[in-house]
C-alpha positions in Angstrom: 9.3 82.6 20.4 12.7 83.4 22.4 13.3 86.7 21.1 10.6 88.1 24.5 12.2 85.9 26.9 13.8 87.9 29.7 17.4 87.0 28.4 17.4 89.1 25.7 20.7 91.1 25.5 21.5 90.6 29.3 24.8 90.4 30.2 25.4 86.9 31.3 28.7 86.0 33.4 29.0 82.3 32.8 31.5 80.3 34.5 31.8 76.8 34.0 35.2 75.0 34.3 34.2 72.3 31.8 34.9 73.5 28.3 33.1 71.3 26.2 30.3 71.8 29.0 30.7 75.7 28.7 30.8 76.0 24.9 27.7 74.8 24.6 25.8 76.7 27.3 27.3 80.0 25.8 25.6 78.4 22.8 22.5 78.1 24.3 22.4 80.9 26.1 23.1 83.4 22.7 21.1 81.9 20.9 18.2 83.0 23.7 19.8 86.2 23.1 21.7 86.9 25.8 25.0 88.8 26.2 27.2 85.8 27.6 30.3 87.3 29.3 33.0 84.8 29.1 33.2 81.4 29.9 35.6 82.1 32.8 36.4 78.5 34.7 38.0 80.0 37.7 36.5 81.6 41.2 39.5 84.6 40.5 38.6 85.1 37.3 34.9 85.9 37.8 35.4 88.0 40.0 37.1 89.8 38.0 34.5 90.1 35.8 31.9 90.8 38.4 34.0 93.9 39.9 34.8 95.3 35.6 31.6 95.0 33.8 28.3 95.2 33.9 26.8 91.5 35.2 23.3 91.6 34.9 23.3 88.1 36.5 26.0 84.8 36.7 24.9 81.0 35.9 27.9 79.2 37.9 29.4 75.8 38.4 28.5 73.2 41.3 31.7 71.6 40.2 33.7 75.1 40.3 36.6 74.2 42.3 35.8 77.5 44.5 32.1 77.2 44.0 31.4 78.2 47.5 33.7 81.2 48.3 31.9 82.7 45.0 28.4 81.6 45.6 29.0 84.0 48.6 29.8 86.8 47.2 26.8 86.9 44.5 25.1 86.3 47.9 26.0 89.4 49.7 26.4 91.5 46.5 22.0 90.3 46.2 23.4 89.7 42.5 21.3 87.3 40.8 22.6 83.8 39.9 21.9 80.6 39.1 23.5 77.4 40.7 23.9 74.7 36.8 24.8 71.2 38.5 24.6 67.6 37.7 22.7 66.5 40.0 19.9 68.2 42.3 21.2 69.8 45.8 18.9 70.6 48.2 18.4 74.4 48.8 20.7 74.5 52.7 24.0 73.3 50.5 26.1 75.2 51.3 26.5 76.1 47.3 23.2 77.1 46.4 22.5 78.9 49.1 18.7 78.9 49.2 19.0 79.8 45.2 17.9 78.4 41.8 19.5 75.9 40.4 19.5 73.8 37.0 19.6 70.1 37.0 22.1 69.9 32.8 22.5 68.9 30.7 19.8 71.6 29.7 17.9 71.8 26.7 17.8 74.8 25.0 14.1 76.2 26.7 15.6 74.8 30.2 18.0 76.7 30.0 16.8 79.7 28.8 13.7 80.1 31.6 15.7 79.0 34.3 18.0 81.9 33.2 15.4 84.6 32.6 13.6 83.0 35.8 15.9 86.0 37.3 15.1 88.7 35.7 11.3 88.4 36.7 10.0 90.7 39.7 10.3 88.2 42.3 7.0 88.2 44.3 8.2 90.1 48.0 4.6 88.2 49.3 5.4 85.8 50.0 
């Protein structure tokens, strides 16, 4: 079933300041077939990766120092992204900027479904 998920062979940048959390998320994404770029722990490194790599989506932590700047840049570029946080944040929160959010820790399937949803066609009628 996991091989049919939209993350299969997708290039996903992971931006997470905690090494242990990053390793857990990388493992889950790779088990789902994603090509994980990084992980990187800093906004500056993420910006360099976004400028140089063919990144299809970005997963980044709400606890990332300077994360609001990355969130704003991703919004301007209309780059698919998923906010990872330890607590639910309202859609209007500056770092969230209306983007989808996944509260972590999360089970493998929840992470893969949330990341995979970034690759599904968007309904323009909503």
